C-alpha positions in Angstrom: 1.9 -107.1 -12.3 2.3 -105.0 -15.5 0.7 -104.0 -18.7 0.2 -106.3 -21.7 1.3 -104.8 -25.0 0.5 -106.5 -28.2 2.5 -105.8 -31.4 3.0 -107.3 -34.8 6.6 -108.0 -35.9 8.1 -109.1 -39.2 8.8 -112.8 -39.7 12.6 -112.0 -39.5 12.2 -110.4 -36.1 10.0 -113.3 -34.9 12.7 -115.8 -36.1 15.4 -113.8 -34.3 13.4 -113.8 -31.0 12.9 -117.6 -31.4 16.7 -118.1 -31.9 17.5 -116.0 -28.8 14.8 -117.9 -26.9 16.2 -121.3 -27.8 19.8 -120.2 -27.2 19.1 -118.5 -23.8 16.5 -121.1 -22.7 13.9 -118.4 -22.1 10.4 -118.1 -23.2 9.8 -115.6 -26.0 8.0 -113.1 -23.8 11.0 -113.0 -21.4 13.3 -112.4 -24.4 11.1 -109.6 -25.7 11.0 -108.0 -22.2 14.8 -108.1 -21.9 15.2 -106.6 -25.4 12.7 -103.8 -24.6 14.4 -103.0 -21.3 17.8 -102.7 -23.2 16.3 -100.7 -26.0 14.6 -98.2 -23.6 17.9 -97.8 -21.7 19.8 -97.1 -24.9 17.1 -94.6 -26.0 17.2 -92.7 -22.6 21.0 -92.4 -23.0 20.9 -91.3 -26.6 18.1 -88.8 -25.9 20.0 -87.4 -22.9 23.2 -87.1 -25.0 21.4 -85.2 -27.7 20.0 -82.7 -25.1 23.5 -82.3 -23.6 25.2 -81.9 -27.0 22.7 -79.1 -27.9 23.6 -77.4 -24.6 20.0 -77.8 -23.2 21.1 -79.7 -20.1 24.2 -80.3 -18.1 26.1 -83.6 -18.1 24.8 -84.2 -14.6 21.2 -83.7 -15.7 21.8 -85.9 -18.7 23.0 -88.7 -16.4 20.0 -88.2 -14.2 17.6 -88.3 -17.2 19.2 -91.4 -18.5 19.1 -93.0 -15.0 22.8 -93.8 -15.1 25.8 -92.6 -13.1 27.7 -89.4 -14.0 30.8 -91.5 -14.7 28.9 -93.7 -17.1 27.4 -90.7 -18.9 30.9 -89.2 -19.3 32.0 -92.5 -20.8 29.0 -92.5 -23.2 29.6 -88.9 -24.2 33.3 -89.8 -24.8 32.4 -92.8 -27.0 30.1 -90.6 -29.1 32.8 -87.9 -29.4 30.6 -85.3 -27.7 32.8 -82.5 -26.4 32.8 -81.9 -22.7 30.8 -78.7 -22.0 31.1 -78.0 -18.3 31.4 -74.5 -16.9 31.7 -73.1 -13.4 28.0 -72.2 -13.7 27.2 -75.8 -14.5 29.1 -76.9 -11.4 27.2 -74.5 -9.3 23.9 -75.8 -10.8 24.9 -79.3 -10.1 25.7 -78.6 -6.5 22.4 -76.8 -6.0 20.5 -79.8 -7.5 22.3 -82.1 -5.1 20.9 -80.1 -2.1 
């Protein structure tokens, strides 16, 4: 089923959740779950992009870590103006990881 996580939020956040809940015709817990899923996805992408920008991982590995396609990771890197760092050695590593 899943774990239950309890947290305290500000009145402003509670009000925003209520507005979304009413607008989307969802219960508040469904709204919170959806927002958490989106936030976790964005965090995975941002974290992978940071690792890639520092040269710690390849773009392929960044995409894998973020759980998105390589094409989507290239797009995300481009949107963040992260330069494309891809060498022949990186290509060889990526092919080896595919095997």
